[in-house]
C-alpha positions as CSV (number, residue, x, y, z in Angstrom):
1,X,89.8,123.9,195.9
2,X,89.0,120.1,195.8
3,X,88.0,120.5,192.1
4,X,91.4,122.0,191.4
5,X,93.2,119.3,193.2
6,X,91.2,116.7,191.3
7,X,92.1,118.4,188.1
8,X,95.8,118.4,189.0
9,X,95.7,114.8,190.0
10,X,94.1,113.9,186.6
11,X,96.9,115.9,184.8
12,X,99.6,114.1,186.8
13,X,98.0,110.7,186.0
14,X,97.8,111.7,182.3
15,X,101.4,112.7,182.3
16,X,102.5,109.5,184.0
17,X,100.7,107.5,181.3
18,X,102.4,109.5,178.6
19,X,105.8,109.0,180.2
20,X,105.1,105.2,180.4
21,X,104.2,105.2,176.7
22,X,107.3,107.1,175.8
23,X,109.5,104.8,177.9
24,X,107.9,101.8,176.2
25,X,108.5,103.3,172.8
26,X,112.1,103.9,173.5
27,X,112.6,100.4,174.8
28,X,110.9,99.0,171.7
29,X,113.0,101.0,169.4
30,X,116.2,100.1,171.2
31,X,115.4,96.4,171.2
32,X,114.1,96.2,167.7
33,X,116.2,98.7,165.8
34,X,119.0,99.4,168.3
35,X,121.7,98.3,165.8
36,X,120.8,101.2,163.5
37,X,122.0,103.7,166.1
38,X,125.6,104.6,166.9
39,X,126.9,103.3,170.2
40,X,126.7,106.9,171.7
41,X,123.1,107.2,170.8
42,X,122.3,103.7,172.2
43,X,124.2,104.6,175.4
44,X,122.3,107.9,175.7
45,X,118.9,106.2,175.3
46,X,119.9,103.5,177.8
47,X,121.0,106.2,180.2
48,X,117.7,108.0,180.0
49,X,115.8,104.7,180.6
50,X,118.0,104.0,183.7
51,X,117.6,107.5,185.1
52,X,113.8,107.4,184.7
53,X,113.3,103.8,185.9
54,X,112.5,104.6,189.5
55,X,111.9,108.4,189.3
56,X,110.4,109.3,185.9
57,X,110.4,113.0,186.6
58,X,113.9,113.0,188.0
59,X,116.0,116.1,189.0
60,X,115.2,117.9,185.7
61,X,112.0,119.6,187.0
62,X,112.2,123.3,186.1
63,X,112.0,125.7,188.9
64,X,110.0,128.0,186.8
65,X,107.4,127.3,184.1
66,X,106.4,130.0,181.7
67,X,108.2,132.5,183.8
68,X,106.1,131.7,186.9
69,X,107.7,130.0,190.0
70,X,106.2,126.6,190.9
71,X,104.2,126.4,194.0
72,X,103.1,123.5,196.2
73,X,99.3,123.0,196.6
74,X,98.3,121.9,200.1
75,X,95.3,119.8,200.7
76,X,94.5,121.8,203.9
């Protein structure tokens, strides 16, 4: 079970890194090329960045993934 928890922790850290890269990319695009977008698109990107500032995962976590309900893994 500890190997599985370590595997899950690694996946979470990998995903957190990818989220950080995507947020940085969005900020760079918005700052460097923001004038190319319509105001609605800019507002949408800024809204996504605000929503994910403190909680990158946010309330949009699916209850099911590939048809299977999510379960919590306990360390006990």
